C-alpha positions as MATLAB code, in Angstrom:
seq = 'QVQLAESGGGLVQAGGSLRLSCAASGIVFSINAMGWYRQAPGKQRELVASIRNGGSRNYADSVKGRFTISRDNAKNTMYLQMNSLKPEDTAVYYCNAVVQSAPGLLGTWWGKGTLVTVSS';
ca = [
    -132.908  123.429   24.562;
    -129.246  124.364   25.008;
    -127.600  127.304   23.376;
    -123.726  127.824   22.820;
    -122.626  131.221   22.072;
    -119.011  131.731   20.729;
    -117.278  135.232   21.017;
    -113.845  136.776   20.548;
    -113.161  136.129   17.027;
    -111.875  138.904   14.529;
    -108.900  140.111   12.638;
    -105.033  139.745   13.993;
    -101.749  139.963   12.601;
     -99.467  136.860   12.495;
     -97.754  136.535   15.941;
    -100.887  138.155   17.690;
    -103.251  136.620   20.179;
    -107.036  136.287   20.716;
    -109.230  134.836   23.301;
    -112.237  132.997   22.290;
    -115.102  132.256   24.677;
    -118.146  130.050   24.582;
    -120.985  130.324   26.939;
    -123.564  127.557   27.396;
    -127.246  128.381   28.248;
    -130.699  127.073   28.499;
    -131.488  123.554   30.029;
    -127.971  122.693   31.422;
    -127.849  120.145   34.074;
    -124.118  119.476   33.774;
    -121.615  119.683   30.986;
    -119.080  116.960   30.197;
    -116.857  117.335   27.631;
    -116.290  120.716   25.426;
    -114.104  121.435   22.673;
    -113.128  123.764   20.067;
    -113.236  122.880   16.431;
    -112.422  124.914   13.299;
    -113.095  124.853    9.674;
    -111.054  126.570    7.045;
    -112.369  127.442    3.597;
    -112.338  124.309    1.425;
    -111.280  121.960    4.316;
    -113.083  119.683    6.720;
    -113.930  120.761   10.267;
    -111.168  119.757   12.472;
    -110.833  119.572   16.370;
    -108.480  122.151   17.857;
    -108.780  121.208   21.565;
    -110.963  119.532   24.094;
    -111.444  119.493   27.816;
    -113.189  117.134   29.832;
    -115.022  117.689   33.023;
    -112.343  116.571   35.050;
    -109.951  118.806   33.516;
    -108.147  116.616   31.145;
    -107.135  118.407   27.864;
    -106.244  117.407   24.312;
    -104.650  119.423   21.448;
    -104.254  119.048   17.974;
    -100.415  118.957   16.996;
    -100.755  122.054   15.038;
    -101.754  124.286   17.993;
     -99.760  122.527   20.738;
     -97.881  125.136   22.899;
     -99.676  128.047   21.347;
    -103.344  127.444   22.246;
    -104.767  126.736   25.881;
    -108.389  125.542   26.439;
    -109.825  126.316   29.802;
    -113.311  126.282   31.300;
    -115.189  127.819   34.050;
    -117.860  125.226   35.310;
    -119.445  127.602   37.355;
    -120.162  129.926   34.451;
    -120.595  127.006   32.005;
    -117.995  128.894   29.827;
    -115.056  127.746   28.086;
    -112.215  129.582   26.600;
    -109.398  129.182   24.063;
    -106.429  131.437   24.447;
    -104.598  131.537   21.144;
    -101.041  132.956   21.178;
     -98.566  133.119   18.305;
    -101.134  133.108   15.660;
    -100.469  132.023   12.201;
    -102.180  132.684    8.724;
    -103.006  128.906    8.588;
    -105.102  129.332   11.913;
    -107.518  131.475    9.863;
    -110.831  129.607   10.067;
    -114.439  129.559   11.707;
    -114.144  128.377   15.176;
    -116.914  126.306   16.567;
    -117.753  125.522   20.118;
    -118.921  122.073   20.842;
    -120.326  120.575   24.155;
    -121.768  117.302   25.374;
    -124.493  118.536   27.731;
    -126.521  116.561   30.246;
    -129.944  118.415   30.297;
    -131.290  116.071   32.809;
    -130.011  112.866   34.797;
    -129.261  110.291   32.082;
    -130.200  112.658   29.119;
    -127.114  113.585   26.945;
    -126.821  115.597   23.894;
    -124.189  116.996   21.676;
    -124.616  120.886   20.764;
    -122.692  123.253   18.420;
    -122.385  127.022   18.390;
    -122.791  129.056   15.333;
    -119.158  129.769   14.862;
    -116.919  132.792   15.209;
    -114.528  133.947   12.555;
    -110.770  134.185   13.046;
    -108.851  135.791   10.508;
    -104.946  135.757   10.737;
    -102.899  138.166    8.387;
     -99.595  137.894    7.293;
];
């Protein structure tokens, strides 16, 4: 069993910054890709940013230049630095990870989410 725990959400004014963290625990042999998704009220969940084991990154156009994804493999932890936040960034942010629990055994896991609210 793998657990993903997000932290760092909260209320911030437009133009401010927040840093989200996602820590993986449980039966973790290795972590392949990790990513941050978000879901705003009444909207579908969307990919915000992802990072592969080798370090390659991918960002949604709406956050490019403002958000930075990173990971600490030694700590099985992923981060999302969010700068220049806008009210439209308001959403529940979810951590996602493709985890190898044993050689050849891959699974996709989700965190419970952390709420980010950006006031205008």
